[in-house]
N, C-alpha and C positions, 0 to 999 in steps of 0.2 A: 444949467445942466450939470449934474454931478458927474465927475469923471468916473469911468468904470474900468476896473482892472480886467485884463484879458488873459486867459490861459489857452495856449495852443498845446494840444496833445498830438505828438508826432514830430519827427525831425528829419523827414525826407525832403525831396525836391519841392513838393507842394507846400510843405510847412515853411520852407525857406522863402517862397514867394509870399505866403501869407504874412510871415513875420516882417518882411521888407515893406509890404503895403501898410501894415499897421504902423510901422515906424514912420512912413511917409505921411500918414494921417494921424500922427500922434496927438494932435489937439483934440481929437474925438474921444480919446481914451485916457486911462490912468497909466498904471504900470503894465509891462508886458512880461509874462512868464511863459517859458517853453519847457515842456516836460516830455521826456522820452525814457524808455527802458535803459538806453545807453546815454548817460548824461553828456558825454563828450560830443555826441552829435548835436545836442542842443547848444553846447558851448560853441561849436563851430559856426552855427547860424548866428549866434550873438556876435562872434568875431567878425562875420561878414557884415553885420549891421553897423558895427563900429567902424569897419573899414570904409563904409560909405558916408561916415561922418554923422550918423544918427546918435543923438544923446538922450534918448528916452531911457527910462528906468527899466533895464533888462535883467532878468534872473532866470537861471536854468535849474531844472530839477530832475531827479531820477525817480521814475514811478513805473510800477507794473500796471498798465492800463486795463489788464484783465482782472484786476483786484478793485472792485467797486468801492470798497471801504477806504482803500488807500487813495483813490482819486478824490473821494469826498473829503477826506482829511486834508489833502493838498488844497482843494478849493477853499475850504474854510480857513486854512492857515494863511493863504495869500489874499483872502477876501476877493476872490474872482467873481465878477458879475456876469461874464460871458465866457463860455468855453467853446472853442473852435476845435472840433475833432477832425484832424486830417491824418490820423494814423490809419492802420490797417482796418478794413471793414470788419475784421473779426472782433474788434473791441467796442463796436457801437453800443451794444446793449449794456455793458458794464459802465461805460462813460455816461450814457444817458441815465442809468440808475443813480449814479453819483450826483448828477445835475438835479434830478428830481428830489433827492434827499436833501440837497443843499439849496434848492430853489435858485439855481444858477441857470441862466439862459444857455441853451444848447444849440449848436449848429454843426451839421455834418455834411459830407459831400457824396455819400454813396449809401446803398442799402446794406444793412447788417448781413454778414455771411457766417454760417456755422462751418467751421473748418472740416467737420465730418460729412458735410453734405454739399452736393453740387447741383445747381439749377433746380431749386425746389419748385413746387407747384405755384402758379400765380394766383392772386397778385402778391409779389414777393414782400411788399411792405406789410401786407396783412399777416405775414408769418411771425413778425417780431415787433417792429416799431409801432404800428397802428394799435397793437394790443396795449400799449402804454398811454394811449390818448387820455383816458380818464385820470390816470395818475398824474399826468402833466397838468391837466386842467385843475385838478384838486390842489396841486402844489402851487398853482398860480404863477407858473413860469412859462417862458416861451421856448418851444422846441421847433426849429426850422430844419426840415429834412431835405437832403439832396441839394445843397446850395453851392455846388461847384458850377461847372459849365454844362456838362451833360452827365447826370441830371443837374438842373439848376437854371442857368441862363436860358437854355432851350425851353424849359417849362414856362419861364417868363415870356418868351417869344409867343408861345401858344396863347397865354393870357392876354398879351397885347393884341393879338389877332382877334380874340374874343371881344375885348373892350372897344377896339377902335376900327375894326374892319368888317366884321360879320355879325349877323343876327344869330347864325348857327354855323358850327363847324362841321364839315363832312369828312375831312381827312387831315392828319398831321403826319408828315414825313420828315423825320429828323435825320439830317445828313451830316456826317462827321468825316472830314477829309484832312489828313495830314500829308501835305505835299512836300514835306521837308526831308532832309537826308542827314543822318548822323554819322555816316562814313564807316560804320562797323559792319561786319559780315552779317550779324543778326543780333538784335536787341529789342527789348520792349520799352515803351515810353514811360511806363510806371511799373509798380511791383509785379515782377513776372508771375508770381504765384496767383495773384488776383487776376492779372491779364489773361492767363491761360485758362483759369477756371471759368472765366466769362465766356470763352469760346468753345468749351468742350461739352457743354450741355445742350439741351433743346433750345431752339430759337423760338421764343414766344412773341407773337404780335397780336394786336387786338383788331380784328377785322370782321365786318358784318355782325357786330354785336356779340362776338364770342372770341375766345382764345384759339389761335391757330398755331400749329406746330410745324417746324421745318428743321432740317439739319443745317449746321454752320456751313457757309459757302454754297448752299443749295440754290439760293435765289440771289442773282446779281442783277445790277442795273447800271447803265451808264448815265452820268450826270454831267451837265455843262454848267460850271459854277463860276462866280466872279473870281478873278485873280488867278485861281489855281487851274482853271480851264476844265477840260474833259477828264473825268475820273470814273473808275469803276468802284462801286460800293456794294456791299452785300448785306442782305437782311440779317440783322443780328439781334440777339436778346439784350435788353438793356434796362436799367433802373427806371428811367422816366416813363417808359411805356406803362408801367404798373400803377403809377399814380394818375397820369393823364387819362388813362382809360376809365378811371373812376369819375373824374370830373366831366369827361366828354364821352359818355357811353355810346352815343349815336355816331361818333366819328371813328374812322379807321385810324389807328395809331401804330406807326412803324418806325423802327430805327435802322438806319443804314450806315455802315462803317466802311471806309475805304481800305483796301488791302492790295498790295502788289503781289505779283506772281511768286516772287522770291519768298516773301513771308508765308504765303499759303503753302508753298512746297516744303519749307522747313517745318512749319507747324504740323503738316500732314505726316511727315516722317516721324517726328517726335511722338505724335499721338499714336501712330500705327505701331511703334515700338513699345508703347506702354509707358513712355517717359513723362507723360503728362498726368499720370495717375496720382491721386492723393492717398491711395492705399499703400501701406508699407509692404516691402518685399524683403526677403532675407538673402544675403549674398552667400557665396560658397564658403566664405570665412565665418558665417554665422552672424554677421552684422546686419541689423535691421536698418533699412533705408527707405525713405519716402521719395520715389522718383521725381515728383514735381519739385520738391525742395532741393534735390540734387541739381536739377536743371537750373533752378533759380540761383544756386550757389556759383555755377560756372558762367552764367551770363553776366554781361556788364551791369553794374549798378546804374539804374536809369539816370541818377543825378550826374554820373560821370559823362553822359552824352552831351551835356549842355555846351561846353566850349567849342565843339566842332559842328554843332547843328546849324544848318542853313535851310532856307526855304520858308514856306508859310503854311498856315492851317486855314481852313474855311469850314465853319460849323454853323448850321442854320436850320430853320424850319420852313418847309414848303407847306403852307396851310391853304386848304381850299374850303370854301363855304358859300353861304348865300346871304345877301343883304338886299332888302326891299324886293325879294322875289327873284333876284338875278344871281347867277353863279359867278364866282370870282376866285382869284388866288393871289397870295403874296408870298414872297420869299424874304424872311427876316434872318439876318446873318451877321457874323463877325469874321474878320480876317486878322490873324495874329502872325507876327514875324519871330522866328526862333532866335535870330541873331540879336534883334532889338531886345527881346526878353532877357537874353544872357547879359547884354551890356547893362541893362537896368538893375536886375536883381540876381544875376548869377545862375539862373535856371533856364531850361529850354521852354519852348512855347506851349507844350502840352501841360507842363507844370504851371506855367503862367496863367493859362486860361482856367485851370482848376483852382488855383490858389488865390486869385484876386476876388472872385465873387463872394466867398464866405466873409471877407473883410467888409465888402459893401453891405452884406446882410447884418454884420455886427454893428456897423455905423448906423444903419436904419433902426436897429434895436436900441442903440444908445440914444438916438434922437427921439425915440418913442413911436416912430412911424410904423415899424414892424414889430413892436413889442406887444404882441397880441394875447399873451398869457394863455396859450393853448398850443397843441401840436398841429403844425401845418406843413404842407409841401409848398414849394415856391409858387405854383400856379394858383394857390389859394389867397395870395397876397397881391396888392396892386403892383402892376409891372413897371409902369413908367418911372416912378421914383428910383427903382432899382436899376433900370437900364440907363437912365440919365446919369446916375452916379457912377456906374461902370464906365461910361464914356469919359468922365472926368478922370477916372483911375487908370485908363489905358486900354479898355476893351469897348470901343465904340460899336454901336449897333447901326446897321444900314438896312433899308427895306427896298425891295424891288416890287413895285405895284404898277397900277395902270398909268401912273404919272412918271415912271422911270425909276432910277436907282438913286436913292438919297438917304441921308442920315435921318434917324427918327426925330 
């Protein structure tokens, strides 16, 4: 197997996890390059890699990822075979364009977002990424969309249920619970701007063969889950609903995210005051300010939460369906520990669960198993090789079915 150089776009908490996992699995790759608008952030990740004793060939770069030509030039300069985009969702289309132009394999972890728009009409993938399917196939390169945890691993859980448990699926309920504590008055676990944009628009779910609409925090449900116990989660709009509904049009597809009363209260106040708006306002001094960007600036950097984070996450799919004419259900899930993640890679558990899966996808591309030379979402690919590899990399999958709770 020829070694393949890897380019990471982004230098936040998820990028740090991704870089550490590539270094841990260095035998699968060639050199590792990390690019960010601010090169010093990439340098800091490389310092953390060397601090762990990794001796892979590391190089940092400064690049404006909104400049497709600049990204393509960098890809060619470093002879990158795989690009892992873990930067802002605002850069997806320019990075994807650069990968198409250079025939470099592309992996991302979230749907593209237009900074000027919030909560576009569904299916969200159809607004941007899926429009590039023909260009990807014509270029003869692989593009794997949404290969984080959710979206990503939860998509593979649905595919595993399809392949190994049911003849047909009737519902997929994705549940994301963070039962950890970061010790701050208020903070978000990833980019506050992206986080808040996700929860200020319409909540779309796929139910009864059509898109349904709700407001955020309108529909809640109590869940009793492994390890983290009883938790309240709310119907939320999320990326994976928009691709899973295309593959499973006859199944209901919903996403549920856990929120505490404190988060909901602060969020509601910020939104009610207009501080979560992406539209600029002018101060009395004549200075133009975007409220959402101001809120982002005063909140803690999500990466700074890692040292003090304790507790666990539980993310999984409750899948119902029929096999041999009988109804059944399975819960396929992972539990991650914030403290263990920090001790291993210097990031908290949310970043860990998002940053490990794209490395598994890159390994499967390098091995040829997932190098499919077209654009796909994770559920379009065989799930078991991905999930088994993730188990080796620190994100084991468990299943609760008729036989009990067991590893896959």
